[in-house]
N, C-alpha and C positions, 0 to 999 in steps of 0.2 A: 545432764550435759554430756554430749558426745563430741570428743575432740579427735579430729583426723590429723595424723602427722603428715610429713612431707610426702611419703609414698601413698598414703591413703588419699590425700588431696589430688595427687597426680592421677591416680586411678579414677577418682570422681570426675575430674576435668575431662579425661578421655571418654568416659561414659556419657558425659553431658554432650560432647561433640557428636558421638554416635547417636544419641537420642535426638539431637537437633537435626542431623541428617535424615534420620528416619521420619521425623515429623514433617519436614519440608517435602520429602519425597511422597508422603502419603496424604498430607492435608492440602487440598487444592487451594484453600485460602492463603496459606502461608507461601505456597509456591507462586501463586498469581500476583501477590503483593510484594514479592522479592524480599521476604524477611530473612536476614542472615541466619545460617544454621546455629552458630554459637549463641545468638540472641534467643532463638526459639527454644533451644535446649536449656540454656541458662535461666531463662525466666520461669520455665516450668518447674525446675528444681527450686528456684527461689520461692515460688508460690507454695510448693510442698513444704518447704521449711517454715514458711509463715503459718501454715496449717498446724504443723507439729508444735510450733511454739504455743499455740492455744491450749495444747495438752501438757504444757510445761516441759517440752522436750526441745532442747536447743542444740544445733550442730555447729561446731566451729571448725574452720579449715585453717591449715597452715598456708598462709599467703606469701611465704618468703620467696617463692618462685615467681611471683607475679611481676615484681620490678625487673628482675633479670630478663624475663621473657619480653616485657615491653621494650627494654633497652636493646635487646637482640633484634627485635622487629625494626626499630629505628635505625640500627646499624645496617640492616639489609636495605632499607630505604636509601641510606647514604651510598652504599656500595652499588646501588642500581642507578645512581644519578650520574649520567654522562653530561659533562658541562657543555659539550657541543650541542646536545639536544636541548639543554636548559637555555642556551643562548638563543636557539631558534624559537623557543616558547616564551621568551622574555616578555613580549607584549601581552600574551595571554595570561601569564602569571600576574602582571601588573593590573590587568582588568579585573581578574578574579579577586585580587587583594583589595581593590577599591570596593567591590561588592561586599567583601567580608567586613571591611571597616564600616560600611553603611549599615550592616546588620548590627554591629556592636553599638553604634549610636542609637539605633532603633530599640534594641533590647533594653538599654539603660533608660531611655526616655519612657518606654512603656512601663518598665518596672517602677520608676519613680512616680509616674503619673497615676498608675493604679494604686500604689501604696498610699499616696496622698488622698485619692478618692475614697479609699477604704478606711481612712483614719489611722494609718500606720506611720511609723517613722520613715521618712524618705530613704534613710540608710538601708532599711529592709528592702526597699524597692531596688536599690542599687545592688544589694547582695543577691537578689533574685534576677539580676540582669546578666550582663556579660561576665561578671566576676565568676559565677558558678556555672553558667551555661556554656559559654565559649571557653571559659577558663578551666572548668573541671574541678576535681577534688583538690588538687594541689594548690591552685590559685585561690579556690574558695577557702581552704584552711588558712592560708597565709593572710588574706584580707579579713577573714573572720576574727583572727587574733588582733589585727590592727583596729578593727571597729570596736572590739571589746575594750582594749587597753586605752586607745586614744579618744574614742567617742563615747565610751560607756554604754554601748549597745549590748544588752543582756542576751545571753545564749546565741551570740552571733556565729560562733564556730559550729554549733550544732545545726543551726539553720542553714549555714553554708553547705555542710556535708549532705544534709537531707535534700537540699535543692539540687546539688550536683548529681546525686543519685537519681533523682527524678529526671533530670536532663539526660543522663546516660541511658536510662530505659527508653524514654521517648525518642531520643536521637537514633536508636537502633530500630525503632518501630515505624517512624514516619517516612524515613528515606526511601524505602522500597515503594510504598504506595504513591509517593510524589513522583518518582521516576516512572512508574506504570502509567500514571495520568499523562505525563509529558510525552512519553514515547508514542502514545496514540496519535500525537500531532506531527510526528517527524517520520522520516524515512530511515529505517534501520539499515546500516550498511550490511550487505550480504555478500555471498561468494557465488559467482556464476559457475556453471559447470566447467567452463574452460579454464577457470582459475583454480590453482591449488590453494587449499586452505592455509592461512598464515600460521606459522608456529607461534604459540603464545609466548609473550615476553612479560617480564615483571610479574605483577600481581593481578593481572586482568582476569585470568581464568584458572583458578587454583586447582580445579579438578582435572585439568589436562595432564596427560602423561609427559614426563620429561626424563631424558636419559641422564643417569647419574652413575658415576663410578666411585668406589671407595676412596681412591686417592684424591679425586676432585672434591669429594665431600670433605675430606680433612683439610684441603687447601682453603675451601670456603669457610669452614668452621674456624680456621686460624685467622682469617681476615676479620670475621665477626668478633673473635676474642680480642684481637688487637684493637679494634674499634671501641670495644667496651672498656678495656684497660686504659687506653689513651684518653678516651672521652671522660672517664671518671677522674683521671689525673688533671685534665684541662679544667674540669668543673671545680676541682679543689683549688687550682691556681687562681681562678676567677672569683671564687667565693669571697664575698664582702667588698668587692670592687664595683666600680660603675658599670663594668662589662659582665656582671654576673648573669648567667643564663641557666635555665633548667638543665639537668643532667642529660636528658634525652636529646636536647638540641646539640649539646657538645658531642655526644656519641654519633649523631647523624652527621655533624660537620666533619668529624674525623673520618667517617666512612666515605664521604664525598672526596676529601683530600687524598685518602689512601687509594681509592679506585682510579682517580684521574692522574695522580702522580705516577703510579705504576704503569698506567697506559702511556703517558707522555714520555716516560723514560724507556719504553719498550721492554720493560721487565716482565710484565704479566698482564693478561687480559682477564678480567673478572668473568666468571662463568655465570651469566645472568640467570639462566634457567635454574641453576642450583641455588643461587642466592634467593630466588623467588620461592623455591620449595621450603627452604629453611625459614624464610621470612613468614610464609603462610602458616607453617607449623607453630612458630612463636606467637603469631597474631591470634590464631584460633585458640591455643591453650590460654593465652593471656585473657582473652574475652570470656572464655568458659569459666576461668577462676573468678574473674571480676564479677560476672553476672550471677553465678551460683552463690557467691558470697554476699550478694546484696541483702541488706537488712530492710526488707520491704516494710517492716513495722515502723521504721523511721519515717517513711512517707505517710503512713497512717497517722503518725503523731503530728503532722503539719496542721497548723490551724487553718480553718476554712479560707480566710482571706489570702494566706500565702499560697494555698493550693489553687485558688482562683487565678492569682497572678501567674503561677507557673503554667497552668493550663492555657491561659491566654498567650503566654510566651511560646508555647509549642505550636499553637495555631498561627501566630505571627511568623514563626520560622518557616512553616509549610507555605504560607502565602508569599513570603519573601523569596523563597526558593523558586516558586512557580512564576511569579510576576516580575521578579528582578533578576535573580541569578540566571535563570534559564534564558531570559531575553538578552541580557548584556553579554552572555557568553556565546550567543549566536543562534539560539532557538533551533538547535539540531540535536542529533543523538548524543554527541559529546557533552553538549550543554545539559541534557537530561541526566547523564551520569554524574556530571559535576554538581547538579542540584541535589542529587541523592547524597553525595559526599558532603555537601555543605550542611545538610540536615544533620549528618553524623557529628561533625565537630562544631557546628553552630550550637548544638544542645549538649553534646557529650564530649567526645575526644577524637583525635585523629585515627586511632585504631578502629573506632566505630565507623568513621567515615569510609575507611578502606573496606571494612566488612560490608557496608551498604553498597558500595560500588561493585564489589565482587559479586554480590547477589544479583546485581543487574547484568553485568558483563558476562557472567557465567551462563545466563539465559539468552541474552540478545546478541552478544558479540563484544569483541574488545574495544577499548577506548584508550589509546596511548596518551592522548592529551590529558584526560582526567587523572590518570595515574602518574602523570608528570607534575601536574599543577597542584593537586590537593595535598600530597605529602609535603611539598616544599612550603606552601603557604601555611598548612596546618602545623608544621613543626618549627619552621624558621621564623615566620612573621607574626603568627597570631598572638603569641605571648607578649611580644614587644609592642605591637600596636594596641593590644588590649590594655596594657598598663598605661599607655599614653592617654587613651580614651577615658579610662577610669579616673586618672588624676585630673583631667580636664573637667570632668563632672564634679569632682570634689571641690573645685574652685568656685562652683556656683554659689550665689549668695546664701541660700537656705542651708547649705552644708557648712559654710563658713560660720554661721551663727550657732551651729550645734555645739 
């Protein structure tokens, strides 16, 4: 057993990012299919650890930094949210939300249908649907406990975590190829010689240089720290009430309020370019730690019927993004980037969606609409509508009889 402490894990995560960048730069396949750098590096390390485990060598990381990095990323999403811009994009957000709800319904119907055909408990089908795929590890663990305690489903929590891990891996792998396929059908926005290139904003092109000063860095770091503190306090106040929300949603909400309140009062204008730099650093390190810490042997332990259901779910996600998300969002370049993002949080998590979109926009050009819509739907709305959809499915007659 090899255990890496906080500092060792931070070093390992940094090396994973450098490895991922090197792989994407040198391997044409990864570059052509827009595979995010943290995903490329993280999966290579996870596979190496799987090989080491066959020789009875196991490496454990200190993942205590993972949650703060994720929350810092969502704080920067909130601090980047200009309500005036959100108001302009309200209709687009609504359309995308409908597409997301459609996928939740399809995922659960597919999971339950395949589980029934394969002779499994329909609850297993629901657990391998939107609970773990769109919901991720947190939602999966919560519902796994409910299914074990209330419905008597054996090993529900273990199945939930393994399914969420499978979704996280596939969500980071299929978004790029889906976008590549769709971009062939559209005109990619370019810059004519007479036009000056637009300075990147937000999270669209993370590798572009941005001017930063030590003082502005401290200002932005303070805003992120306030968002984290106030978000955790808000989460504590809402805990156990009808308005209880995940911590990252509270942090994002505080970020939105903080940015727009300071702007409305004329006290301070958030430095968006610096917010995006800190957000991208948090996102990259979070994904690196999450992916290099994956226990791929948990996936190997999945029974063949469950593996079949999850593989079909990944295929359904890709087809849904191509034939539904892309079309309802306008069948243009922005829609292609949105489709890549939908693959990310439709199977994994919002950070995976952002990484997918960054891999696309870094190569083809920015998409302000995608980076406006996906974080808001993926953070604010997905958990709420997912709970509603899941509870509606649990009212079906064959679940009531369980």
